[in-house]
N, C-alpha and C positions, 0 to 999 in steps of 0.2 A: 210223315204226319199220321197218326192214327187216333180217330176221332171216336168218341160214343155216341151211340144210336140219337140220342137226346140233342146232340149237335151236329146232326146231318140234316136236317130239316130242309136247310138255304145252302145256296152257294154263299149268299151276304153273309149268311149267320157264321159259314165256316171261315171266311177272308176276316172274321171278326176275333179269332182267336190265335194267338201270336205259339202256345208252345202244344205242344202234346198233352190231352187230359190224362189225367193219372188212371188207373183201373179204378172200376167202380163196383166194386165185388160188397154185398151186406157184410157185415161181420154176423156172426153166430148170434140170435136175439134169444133171450131167457125172459118170456114173460113175468115171470114171478120176480124176476130181479124188478122191472118195471112197477109192478105193483106196488114192489116194498120201496121205492124211492117214492114214491107217489105218497104212498102211505106216510113214511118220514116228514115227507114236506108238510102233509096237514097235521101230522099231528103235531111236529114243530109250530107252527103256525097256532094249533089250539091251546097248547100249554102255554105259550105266549100270552094268548089272549087271556085264559082265566086266571092265570100270575098274574098280570097285570092287573086285572080287576082288583084281586087280591090283594094284591101290593097299597094299590089305590087305597080301596076300605079301611086299610090297618094306615093309611098316614102318608104312605112314601110318595114322595115328590115326583112324578115321573111326566106332568105335563102333556097328557095325551089325552084325547077325548076318549075312545073305544080303543083299547090295546090290540095290535102292537101298532095300529096308524094313527097317524092325528088325522083324527077328524072323529067324527058323531055319526053316529047308527040314527039314519033318517032314510027311510026307504021313499021312493020317489021317481017320476017319469018328467020326461020334458018333450020338446018338440024335437031333438036331436034323437030320441029313443027310437022311432022306426027307421032314421036313417042308420043310425048302428046297429040292428038287426040286419039290414037289406044289405049292409057290406059287409057282414059275417057272410050271407049267403053267399055275395059275388064272390069272397074270398076263398071259399068251398070250391066253387066254379072254378076261377085259378089256378087252383092246386092240380085241376085235374086238366089243365089244357097246358099248365107251364112246362111240359116236355115237347112241346112240339111248337110253341110260341118261338121266331125267332128273339132271339137274345133284346136287342132293343125293346123291343115291344113289350118283351113280358116284363123289363125294368119300368118303361111306362108305365104299364098298366098298374105294376105293384106300386109305384109312386103316389098315383092318381087316387088309389086306395086307400094309401096311408094319410094323404091330407084328408080324404075327406071322414074316414077313421076318425082322426084326431079333431075335427071340424065338429062333428056329430058328438063324439062324448064330451067333449068342451061344452056344446048348446044344450046338453041334458040338463045341465043345471041353469039353462038360459041365456041369454046374451051376453047382458048385465053382468049377474053373478058367476058366471061360469066362464067369461071373458074381458069383457070389456072392464072390470073393476078388479079383478085378482091383482094385477101389478100396481094398483094405488093402493095396496094397504103399506100404513105408515111403517111396515117393517121393509117393504121393497124398494127396489132400483129408483123408482122414478121419484121417491119421495124426497129425496134432495138434490134434482138438478138444477134448481135453480140456483144453489151453493158454488157450481160447477164454474169457473169464470173463462175456462178454457184447458184444453187435454194438459198443457205441459204444468200450468199451476197445483193443475190437478193432482197430477205423478208427482207432483217434488213435496206437496206438501200432506200425500194422501195418508201414510203411514203414523204421520203424528195425532190422526183422529180415530182410529182402529179401536184404542182399548181406553178405558176410563182411568183417570188419573189425577194427580193433586192440581193440575193445568186444564184439565180436560174432562169436564161435565156431561152431562144428559143433554144439555142444550147445543153442547158443542162436538159431541162422538158420533159415528157415522151412523145410521140406522142399521139393524141386525146383518141383511142380507150386503150392504155394501161392503158393511165392516168385515164380514163372513167370504169375501171374496177377494180375489188380485183385481185391481184395479181398471180393468180391459172389459170386467162384465158390467161396471156402470159406464163406461165409455159408449159401449155399443147403444146404449138407450138415450146416451146424449147426444151421440153424434144422429140418431134417427129425428131426436126431439130438435135437433137444430136446422135439420132439412125441413122442418113443417111438418113431419108425420108425429105429432104428441099425442101423447095421452096413453090410456090404457088398450084401445082396442087396436091400433097399430102397433103398439108392444107385443099385443098379442097375437098378434097376424105374424110378426117376425117370429115369434118362439116358434110358431106351428111351424112356418116354412122352412127355417133352419132346423127344426127337428124331423122334417121328413127326410132330411139330407140321411139321416142313420139306417134309414128302411131302402135306399138303394145301395148306400155305401158296404154293409155287412156282405150282404150277396158279392158287390164286385171286387170285395177281398178275397173271398173265399175263391173267385173267379181266377183271380189273377195269379192264388197261389197254387194253380192246377186242380183245382176241383170245382170244375163247371155243373158237373150234375147235381152237385149237393149245391151249389150258388144257387138253380132252379128251383130244387124242394125248399129253398131257404125262404124264396121270396114270396110266396103268402104270410111266413112265419112274421117276418120282418114286416109285413104290409100291415097285418092285425094284432104287431105288437101290443100285450097288456099294458105294459108301460104307459102306453099314449095316455092313458088316463092323467100322469101325472107330467107327460111331458107336453102335453097343449096348454098353452099360455104359463110355461113355466120356465124360467129361464135355463134350468138343470137339462130341458130337453133340448135347448137350444146348445148346450157345451156340449151334451152329449153328439148331435149332429156334426159338431165343428170337429170332434176326435174321432169320430169312426171314421169322415169322409177324410181325415187326414192319412188315417190307416191304408184306406183304400186307395187314394192318392201312392203312397209309398209303395205299395203291393203292383200298384201297374206299374210303376217307374222301376222297379227291379225286375219285373217279371217279361216287361218289354224293352228293357234299356234308355228310358226315358227321364234322362237328367231333370229337366224341368218339372216331371210330375212327382219327382222326387222332391225337387225342391219344396214345389205347393204344398204337398204333402206334409214336408218337415215345419213349413210355414203354419198349416193351420196344428198341427200338433204343437208349436210353439205357443201360438194364440191360446189350446186347449189350457195349457199351464199359466195364462193369464186372465185364464177365466174362473178357474176354478184351481184350488191347492189341490183338491183329492186325486185328481187327474196325474198327476204326477205317478200314481200305482198303473194307470192307463199303460204308463212305460212296459209294464209286463205283458201286457197283449200287444204292443210295440215289438219288445225285445222276440217273443215267441213267432212271430211273424219273420222276422227275420230270419232268427236260426232256420227257420223251414225253407225259407228262399236259398239259403247258404246249403241247406242239406241236399235238396232237390237240385241246383245246379252251380254250386260251389261258389267260392270267394269272390272271384274276380267277377265272374258276369253280373253280380250285384251289387259289387263297392260302389261304382261312381253315384248310382240312385240310393242309396243310401249313404255315404257322405254329402251328397247335395242335402238330403233332409236332415243330417244332424246339423248342418249350415243353416237349413231353414231354423232349426229351433234357437240355435246361438243367435243368429240375426233377428228373433223376436227379443230374447233376452237382452240384448245389445242395445237395444233400441231402450227399453225400456229402464236398462241403467242407465243410458245416457240422459233422459229424460229425467231421473233421479227417482226410481222405485226400483228398491231388490227383492226379487220374488221372497228371498231366504227371511229379510227383516221384516218384511209382512206375515210372514207365516209365525215367525216368533212372539209378534205384535199379538196375533189371531188368538195364539194359544193363550196368551193372559186375559183378553177380552172372554174367550171362549169359556171359561173358570171362573169371570166374574160374575158371569150369568147363570141360567138354570142346569148347565152342564156341570156344574159344582156339587149341584145336590140330587142328581140323576143318579142312579145305583147303576155301575157296569154292570153288576151280577148279573142283573136282568138284562141291560141292553147288547151283552155279550151275544147271548141268539137271541134276543127280540128283533134285534136289526134284519137279521138275517131271515127271521120270518116276514118282517114288514116287506124284505125285497122280493120275496118269493111269494107274499100274496100280492105284491104291484106287478112283477114280471112271470107270473102264474107258477105254480108248484109242481108244474111240469117240467122247471128246468132241474130238478132234480131226475128226472127219468133222462132229461137230455144229457147231464154231468155222468149218471152210470153208464151210458150208453156208450160215452167217451170213452171211459175207463175202459170199457168192455172190449172198444176198437183197437185202443191201445194193446191189451193185454193180446188179444186176437192175432192182432200184424206184429208182434214182435220175432224178429227173424227173417219177414218177409219182405217184399219191395213196398214201395212208399205207395198209397191206396189215397182216394179222397177220403175217407174215413178217418185216416191217421191224422188228414190237414186240420177235417171239422174238430176232431176230438182234440188236438191241442189247442188249436184257438178258443174253444168252447170253456177248457178245463182254465185256458190264460183269464178269462172274464170270472171267472168263480174264485179263480187265487186273486186276483186284483180285491173284490169285495170280499173275502177273508183278511187278506191285510188290513184293508181299510177298517175293518171290525177290530182286530185285535188293537189297533192304533191306540184305540179310546178317542179318537177324535170324531167319533160318530157314534150318537145317542139319539136315538130317534131320528124319526124323517128320512129313513134310510131308502122309502118309496122313491123318493125323486133324486137325495143324491146320489145312488150309486146307479142311475140309467143305463148311464156309458156301459158299467160293467153288464148290467142284464143285456142288452143289446146285444153284443158279444158272446154271452154266456146263451142265449135264444138260438147260435147259430148249431148248438148239440141238437137241437130237433130237428137238424136236416138230417140227421143219421135214421131216422123214423121212414117207413116205407108202406106204400099201399095205405091199408086200412087203417093201420096203425097210426098214420100221416093225419091220416081224416080225421080221426077221432081226436089225436094231439092239438090238431088247428080248432077243434071246434071246442074242447076243454081251456085252449087258452086264451082264446078272442072270449069264449064263456065267461072267463074270469073276470077280464075288463068290464062285461056287460053287467054282471051280478055288482063286484065294488062302487063300480059308478052310480047304479040304481040304488044303493044298499046304503053307502056312507056318505054323507059330505065332507068332503076334501078340504084343504085349503089351496086347492089347485084345480 
């Protein structure tokens, strides 16, 4: 087995690698392409902001504070500010030592940094506004928990109260976020309430804890797919993921953590022949489907990861783990069906509810590009650089043996493709800064293609985006 230099630090680290690492030669770098990609992303954001203001001034009903984000311009600082800045400094240091740290220690450092990053960004707005009261909004999940007598009756009757009808009025219909997601999302918070951890502060803490799983899971997925050096380069970017502004105290961050965690487990199961890991990963991916309808498009990422595994190892070595993963997804689906909830029926009712509200008047012609602008602003305009690097890596690698860059490029572009498909669906008009967080986590892996000073500047710019957004805009999360 041939190991790259970054994985020859310790014998203990070597024993954790079940498969030979792929070659890690850097793809040809064209600085002009990087700059054009970044300029293109910034231009898209600027156009969405300017056009959004013009449309609003002309009477268009965008229902945004300061386009393209759902928020309002309000420069501010808080006692989380110095901690967030310190996190950036620590992240830059972590980036320098990442090649030499034992893998598990690196993952632990990345996870701890991410938790602190999430907490500090939330606390820039203060504990009450930035954490404890966020999920107490009347449109959020905690609003109707007293209505739920038990999980079985809730699942059985859930779809009947998603959309307005002749028999269901505004006093009976589920609040916006409850109606807008499958019932498992609400049941998570109901369960937390049942065990005595009630209120917005505990719910926010759960969101932060599960959101942080994504910072570990994405590097693990890359490593298990044969890109260990790339995984190490990704850890600092994942730890200081700019989308943390919208992940902390947001159920969408929780959803992202579950989905990316499922991906990592399935990749591990396929790489190491661990059926149990594949099954657990499938259960998490199945749960993700019943947390957020839009995460059905995360299947694009899962499919690409599966194809990478097959291309590298052949079908038979990975078949058992992937079969177990499919069984896990089907198990979650079957349990919901037996309890009385059909995913497709819920989605059909949601489409009705969606166009009973402000989505009916929000112009698709604007949001079809403003959605992407909001996503880039939340997850960093540098995602465009990662995407261009990914395309370059695939082009440069044509006709050559598999490399780590090819694995990273395929996963990153899968995340971008999932977001584009969600955009074209028309079921996302605004608020994509949080709705597409799971896709952003995956697309962020493209930044692992950067090396040396370019990677340092990218980490500074990526995390700096989060600091600017968090301190200049009052968001709803």
